[in-house]
C-alpha positions in Angstrom: 0.0 0.0 0.0 1.6 3.3 -1.1 1.8 6.2 1.3 0.1 8.6 -1.1 -2.9 6.2 -1.6 -2.2 5.7 -5.4 -3.8 2.5 -6.5 -6.5 2.4 -3.8 -9.8 2.1 -5.5 -12.8 4.1 -4.2 -16.5 3.6 -4.4 -18.7 6.7 -4.1 -22.0 5.3 -2.8 -24.8 7.8 -2.9 -28.2 7.1 -1.2 -31.1 9.1 -2.7 -34.7 9.6 -1.6 -36.8 12.3 -3.2 -33.5 13.8 -4.2 -34.4 16.0 -7.2 -33.8 19.3 -5.2 -30.2 18.3 -4.5 -29.0 16.5 -7.7 -28.0 19.5 -9.7 -25.4 20.3 -7.1 -24.3 16.7 -6.1 -24.0 14.9 -9.4 -21.4 17.2 -11.1 -19.2 17.0 -8.0 -19.1 13.2 -8.3 -17.8 13.1 -11.9 -15.4 16.0 -11.4 -13.2 14.1 -9.0 -9.5 14.4 -9.8 -8.7 11.0 -8.4 -8.8 8.4 -11.2 -9.6 5.2 -9.3 -13.2 5.7 -8.4 -16.6 4.4 -9.4 -20.1 5.8 -8.6 -23.0 3.7 -7.2 -26.4 5.4 -6.6 -28.9 3.5 -4.5 -32.4 5.0 -4.7 -34.9 4.3 -1.9 -38.1 4.3 -3.8 -38.2 7.9 -4.9 -41.3 9.1 -6.8 -40.1 12.5 -7.8 -38.0 11.6 -10.8 -34.8 11.1 -8.9 -33.7 7.9 -10.8 -34.6 9.5 -14.2 -32.5 12.5 -13.4 -29.5 10.4 -12.3 -29.8 8.4 -15.5 -29.9 11.5 -17.7 -27.0 13.1 -15.9 -24.7 10.2 -15.2 -25.8 7.5 -17.6 -23.1 4.8 -17.9 -20.9 6.6 -15.5 -22.9 5.2 -12.5 -24.3 1.9 -11.4 -27.9 2.8 -10.4 -29.8 0.5 -8.0 -33.5 1.2 -7.6 -35.3 -0.1 -4.5 -39.1 -0.4 -4.8 -39.6 1.2 -1.3 -37.7 3.2 1.3 -35.5 0.7 3.1 -33.8 3.3 5.2 -30.2 4.6 5.3 -28.6 1.5 6.9 -30.0 -1.0 4.5 -29.6 1.3 1.5 -25.9 1.9 2.2 -25.4 -1.9 2.8 -26.9 -2.6 -0.6 -24.6 -0.1 -2.2 -21.6 -1.6 -0.4 -22.5 -5.1 -1.6 -22.4 -3.8 -5.2 -18.7 -2.8 -4.7 -17.0 -6.1 -3.8 -13.6 -5.1 -5.3 -13.2 -1.5 -4.1 -10.7 -0.8 -1.3 -12.5 2.2 0.2 -16.3 2.8 0.5 -17.5 6.4 0.8 -21.0 6.8 2.0 -22.5 10.0 0.7 -25.7 12.0 1.5 -27.6 13.4 -1.4 -27.6 16.9 0.1 -23.8 17.4 -0.3 -21.2 18.7 -2.7 -17.8 17.1 -2.9 -14.6 19.1 -3.5 -12.9 17.9 -6.6 -10.0 16.6 -4.5 -12.2 14.7 -1.9 -11.3 11.2 -3.2 -7.6 12.1 -3.6 -7.5 13.3 0.1 -9.3 10.2 1.3 -7.0 7.8 -0.5 -3.9 9.7 0.7 -5.1 9.6 4.3 -5.8 5.8 4.3 -2.7 5.1 2.3 -0.5 6.9 4.8 -2.1 5.5 7.9 -2.6 1.8 7.7 -4.2 1.7 11.2 -7.0 4.1 10.2 -10.2 2.3 9.4 -12.6 5.2 8.8 -12.1 8.8 7.7 -14.3 11.8 8.7 -13.9 14.6 6.2 -14.1 18.4 6.9 -17.8 19.3 6.3 -18.6 22.9 5.6 -22.0 24.5 5.5 -23.3 24.5 1.9 -22.4 27.8 0.3 -20.3 29.0 3.2 -16.8 27.4 3.2 -15.8 29.6 6.1 -18.3 27.9 8.5 -18.0 24.3 9.6 -21.1 22.1 9.6 -19.4 19.2 11.3 -16.1 17.4 11.8 -17.6 14.2 13.2 -19.2 13.9 16.6 -18.6 12.5 20.0 -20.9 10.5 22.3 -20.7 10.3 26.1 -21.6 7.2 28.2 -25.3 8.2 27.9 -24.9 8.2 24.1 -25.7 11.9 24.2 -24.0 13.1 21.0 -22.2 16.4 20.3 -21.3 17.6 16.8 -17.7 18.7 16.5 -17.1 22.3 15.3 -20.8 22.9 14.4 -21.2 26.5 13.0 -17.6 27.4 14.0 -14.8 28.8 11.9 -12.2 26.3 10.7 -9.1 26.0 12.9 -10.8 27.7 15.9 -11.3 24.3 17.6 -9.6 21.0 18.1 -11.0 17.7 16.7 -10.6 15.2 19.6 -9.1 11.7 19.3 -11.8 9.0 19.7 -14.2 10.9 17.4 -17.1 9.2 15.6 -17.9 9.8 12.0 -21.1 11.4 10.8 -23.0 9.8 7.9 -22.5 12.8 5.7 -19.5 11.6 3.6 -17.3 9.2 5.6 -14.9 6.7 4.1 -14.4 3.2 5.4 -12.0 0.4 4.4 -14.1 -2.2 2.7 -12.5 -5.2 4.5 -13.4 -3.6 7.9 -16.9 -2.8 6.7 -17.5 -6.4 5.8 -15.8 -7.7 8.9 -18.2 -5.7 11.1 -21.2 -6.6 8.9 -21.9 -3.1 7.8 -24.6 -0.8 9.2 -27.1 -2.2 11.7 -30.2 -2.4 9.3 -33.0 -2.4 12.0 -31.8 1.2 13.0 -33.2 2.4 9.6 -31.8 5.9 10.1 -30.2 7.9 13.0 -27.5 6.6 15.2 -26.3 4.1 12.5 -23.1 6.1 12.1 -22.6 6.2 15.9 -23.1 2.5 16.1 -20.6 1.6 13.4 -18.1 4.1 14.7 -18.3 2.5 18.2 -17.9 -0.9 16.7 -14.8 0.1 14.9 -13.2 1.4 18.1 -14.3 -1.6 20.0 -12.7 -3.9 17.4 -9.4 -2.1 17.7 -9.7 0.2 14.7 -9.5 4.0 14.5 -11.7 6.7 13.1 -9.6 9.7 12.0 -10.2 13.2 10.7 -8.9 14.5 7.4 -9.1 18.3 7.0 -8.1 18.2 3.4 -11.1 16.2 2.4 -13.7 19.0 1.9 -17.4 18.5 1.6 -20.3 21.0 1.7 -23.5 19.9 3.3 -27.1 21.3 3.5 -27.9 20.4 7.2 -31.0 18.2 7.5 -31.7 18.7 3.8 -32.6 15.1 3.3 -34.1 14.3 6.7 -36.7 17.1 6.3 -38.6 14.7 4.0 -39.6 12.8 7.1 -42.3 14.0 9.6 -41.2 15.1 13.1 -43.1 12.3 14.7 -41.2 9.7 12.7 -37.9 11.2 13.5 -38.7 11.4 17.2 -39.7 7.7 17.2 -36.4 6.7 15.6 -34.2 8.9 17.8 -35.8 7.6 21.0 -35.8 3.9 19.8 -32.3 3.9 18.4 -30.6 5.6 21.3 -32.0 3.2 23.8 -31.3 0.2 21.6 -27.6 1.2 21.3 -27.2 1.8 25.1 -28.2 -1.8 25.6 -26.2 -3.1 22.5 -22.9 -1.5 23.6 -23.3 -2.2 27.3 -20.3 -4.2 28.5 -20.2 -3.7 32.2 -22.7 -3.5 35.2 -22.4 0.3 35.1 -23.3 0.3 31.4 -26.4 -1.8 32.0 -27.3 0.5 34.9 -27.2 3.5 32.6 -29.3 1.8 30.0 -31.9 0.9 32.6 -31.8 4.4 34.0 -32.3 6.1 30.6 -35.1 3.7 29.7 -36.9 4.2 33.0 -36.5 7.9 33.0 -37.9 8.1 29.5 -40.9 6.1 30.4 -41.5 8.1 33.6 -41.4 11.4 31.8 -43.7 10.3 29.0 -47.1 11.3 30.5 -45.9 14.9 30.9 -44.5 14.9 27.4 -47.7 13.5 25.9 -49.7 16.1 27.7 -47.4 19.0 26.4 -46.7 17.7 22.9 -49.1 14.8 22.3 -47.9 13.6 18.9 -44.2 13.8 19.7 -44.8 12.2 23.1 -46.7 9.3 21.6 -43.9 8.8 19.0 -41.2 8.8 21.7 -43.3 6.3 23.7 -43.6 4.0 20.7 -39.8 4.3 20.2 -39.0 3.4 23.8 -41.3 0.4 23.8 -40.0 -0.7 20.4 -36.4 -0.6 21.8 -37.5 -2.7 24.8 -39.2 -5.3 22.6 -36.1 -5.7 20.5 
């Protein structure tokens, strides 16, 4: 493996859902990459707005397009895309509401080529249209799985990116052999916390998630997730956080925290349902779904 990453092949795996508002920005940035060893895979999750047709018109034979008949969620959609890339060394999982810098692939390949212990790379993500404002540089999670976005709405180089970071599912890169070894994204999560879960599993298996400031991406925050109603998102956040507290518990104190969060959530539900009925009911469903699983 060469230190500058030459020869490492890259798959750009894009997941789309009702993506027409974003494609005019995204698609040209995929084909304008300066790194020669890359291929494009687009997985569409049952769009009805002409997304697949637009991808076909714009990319044609430059992309492998996989059309799902329904929305299978981020975790499953990205796993399908990864399965279509059995020979690529690096898998890049891309949101539809981003724009890649032309040297994104080159920076990713150089980072993983120079650091054989690195498993996943978190790029520098700027706010769309404002390269002087950071959207995220990954995130952290405490023992309660309360997450914090690194550098959100801050100027570059005014903060430090900590070691032990977790990648955000905006445009991360992962070595394919590790992705397969860890069985990819946890599909029942559907969306939300799937990036936290896989990042934690990488660290737990002895791998590392690293930051590469030279891999630039612009992102429209919550551009894609705005297609989902607030109640659905509340259900998924509540369910997935509790599920992961139990999934990653490895000590009596971890199990105690999981039990405490679950119990506190159930105790607070009557008040939440009274104040915000629809959100409260959605969170209640999420907590009970986590317990059943």
